[in-house]
N, C-alpha and C positions, 0 to 999 in steps of 0.2 A: 649390457647396461654399463659397463665401465667405459666403453668407447663414448657412449652420449656424454657422461659425467667429463671425460677428458677434453671433449669439445667445447663443453660449457665453459671450462677453465680458460679457454682461449678469450682474449679481450674482444674479439669482434662478435661473439655469441653471449647472449644474455638471456635470463629468463624473462618471458614475456608476461609482464605484470598487467598489462591491459587485457590480455586474453584469458588470465586466471581469473581476474574479476568479473570479465563477461561470463565465463563458465559458472561461477558462483552465482551470479543473478539470473541467468538463464535457469539453473536449477532451483531458484527460489530458496537459497540457502544464505543464512547469515553467517558473518564471520565467526561468531561464537560456535555455532552448529557445526561448520566445517573443522574449526580447530579441535573440538570436542571429538568429531568422528575420526580424524586422523591423528589425534594425541599430541597435539602441539598447544602451546599458549595462543590465545587470541592475537596477542601482539605480533606474532609471527606473521599470522594471515595478512594483518594490517601492514605489516613491513613488506612482505611480499607484493601486496597490491600497491603500494605507494613506491615501489622501485628501489627500496632500500636493501633488499635482498636481491642481488642480481645473479649469483651464484649458488643456489642452494644445495644442500648437501644431496646425494645421490639418494639416502634413504627417504628423505622429504620429498624429493621429486617423484620417486617412485609410488609413495602414498597419494600424492595428488594426482597421478596419472590413473591409479587404480580407482581412486574416489570419483573421479568425473569419467572414468571410462574414455580416455583420449590417449592420443599418441605422445610420446616425447616430444616429436617434432612441433607438435601443436602450442607446446610451451617455451619453445625457442626462437629468439629472432636474432637476424644478422644486423650488427650496427655497422653502418657505412664509415669508415675511418678516413 
């Protein structure tokens, strides 16, 4: 898990906010519901979806992966520099 987090810290890899929103909508969950279920404020979910948080903390990323039953790699994109 630390390996994934370290990779996220590199500038060319970012949180995939579009995939996160897609997962939330596919699972028919509102931002408030996801926030409540993973133990964060709704504003955190909004900022994740809007791309304002590009490198979420490992504990938050782990909660999202567990919640949506997906892989870390599903939520990481490589930005062409």
